[in-house]
N, C-alpha and C positions, 0 to 999 in steps of 0.2 A: 414499572417494569414487569413483564409477564412472568409467570412462573411454570412454564411448560416443563414437563419432566425431561431430563437430560438423557438423550438416546444412549443406551449402553453398548450398542452394536456400532462400532466405527463406520461400517459401510453405511449405516442408516443417515449418519451425519453427512457424508458425501452425497448420497442419493438425494437427500431432501434439498441441499443447496443446489446441486446440479440441476435438479428439476426446476428449482425456483428461477435461477439465472438463465437457463435455457428458455424458459417462457418470456423472461424479460427482454432477452436479445433476439427473439424470433422474427420480430419485425423488420421491415425494410429500413426504416429510419433508425438513426442513432439515438438510443434511449437517453443518454446523458448529453447528447449533443457531439460535436466534433471538435470543440475547442478545449484546450488543456485547463485543468483545474488549479486553484491557488498552491496547493503543496507542490506539485511538480514545477510551477514557476519559481516558487521561492527556493526549492531545493537547487535548482539550476542556478539561480541567482548567487546563492552562498557558495556553491561548488566552484563557479567561475571565478569567485574572488581568489580562490587558492590555485586553480587549474584553468587558465583563461582559454586554452585549446580543447576543452572537453575531455573525452577519453571514452571509456566503455560504460554503459548504463543498463540497468536492469529494472523493468516495470513488472513488480510481482503482483499478478492479478490485474492484467492490463485491460480487462474487459473488451470494450469494442475499439480500443486503440487511441483514444483522444490524447492520452498523455504520452504514449509511445511515440506517436508521429511528431509531437513537440519535441522530444528528446532527439529523435532522428533529425528533425529539422534544425536543431541547435548544433548539429554536428557530431553528436555522439554516435558511437557504434552500439545501437540499441537493440536490445533483446526483451521481448514481452513473454509472459507466462499466463495463459488463460485456460481454464480447465473446461469451458463449454465449447463444442464445436462452433456454435452459431457466433459466440464472441470472438473466437479465434479467427474465423473466416471473415468477419467484418473488419477486425483489426488488420488483417492482411490487405483487405480491400482498401482500406483507408491509406495504407502505405503506398499502394499502387496509385490511388486517386491523386496523392500528393507528390508522386514521383520521388519517393524517398527510399533508401535502403533500410533494412531492418528484418530481425528474425522474430517469429512468433511461434512459440512451442505450445502446443495444446497438451497441457499437463497439469495435474494436481500439485500444488505447492508441496504437499506432504512427499511427493515423490521426486522432488528437484534435488538430485544428489550430485550436481556438478562441482567440481573443485575449483572452477574459475572464480576469480575475485573481480569485483566491478568498482569502477571509481565513483559511481553514483547509483544508489538504489533507492526506489520509491515503492512503497506498498500503501496505496490510497484506498482505504475502505474495502479491503480484501480479507485480511487476516481474521477479522472479527467473525466471519461466517464459518470458521473452522472448529468452533466449539472447543472441546478440551485439547485439541491439538494445536491451537492458535499460539500459545506461549512458545511451544518447542519450535514451531515454524519460524517465529520471530527470532528466536536465538540462532537458528540456521542462517537467516538472512543477515543478521548482524555479522556472522562469521564470513559471509561472502562479501563483505565491503573491504576493499583494499585499504591498507594503512594510509591515513591521510584523507580517505574518501568520505563521502557524505551519504546518510540515510534519511529519507523523509517519509514520515508516517501519518496516517489519520486513522483513528480506531474509535470504537464506540466507548464513551465515557461512563463512569458510575460514580456514586457516592460511596464513601468507605463502608457504610452500613448495608449496602446492596450487594447482592450475589455476583460473583464473577461469571457465572455461566447461566444461560436460560435457553433451553433447548439447544439448537445448534449455535448459538450466539456466544461471543465472548465479550466481556466488558472489563475495563481497566481504569483505575484512578490516574490522575496526572502524577501523583507522588510515586505511585508504583512504577509507572514508565520512566520517571526521572531516576529512580533507584536502579533500575535495570541497565540504564546507561550512565551510571555513576563514574565510569572510567572513560567516557567520551567527553568531547567538549560540546555542551549544548548550544546551538546557535539561535534557537528560538522554541519555545514550547508554550501551549495555550490550552485552555478549556474553553469550548464554546458550546452553543447549541444552534441547531436549525429546527425550522418548524416541518414536522412531518405531516404532510397534507393528507395521506391516506388514514392515519390514525387521529389527526387533529390534535396532535400533542407535540411538545418540544422533544427533540432527541438530542442527547448530549454526546459531544465528540471530544477527544483529546488529540492534539496534534503536535508533532515534534519534528525539528529538523536538527540533526547532531552530526558532528564530525568525529571520525575514529582516531582520536588522539587524547592524551591525557590533558585535562583543562589547564590552560596557562594561567588563568585567574578565575576566582569565583564569579558566578552570575552569568548572564546571557550576554552575547555580543551582538551588535547592531551594525548593519552596513549603512545605516542612515537613511 
């Protein structure tokens, strides 16, 4: 894990990541493709076990919209939040191409102050780029989940002896994440790694899908 100095000016954190992702989303093609990822798919699968008819959904950090259009296509009243103009424009474009309803807010998650609660919330590889603000933003997203609703997450993982912050990045252990959700019902949780082609090294992730209710019994549940 790198040891870049942590920016002391919050604006520097925002500007660094805004510039990074604006470059990534600048091309005509969809950088991550246009198909949904596994967290969105599995979060919907779990949520539909409790709420077969869907409901409201929030994609916090929707990027170019591949998970957002999946949520809209599954019948959710879907809202995406994306802080880059290029990403927000491509998410809206993808909704139009698929002829699906949905809202895209060009907004930094730090500034998301809505009182609306959502039946399903996903934050897939977005919060970890918010540096020291990431944990607070996660708490706010947890509060935006309606009672009985489901939250799906993917974050950069770390070992207990490693630092939680590196530059504009935030890292969390699976144990820390489960402790943060101790009053929720965990549906699945995992630590995994993916090979980072640009650095030629493995990148650790932690993932969690959890429901906003007190656990009915210890351990994880499975849909089979």
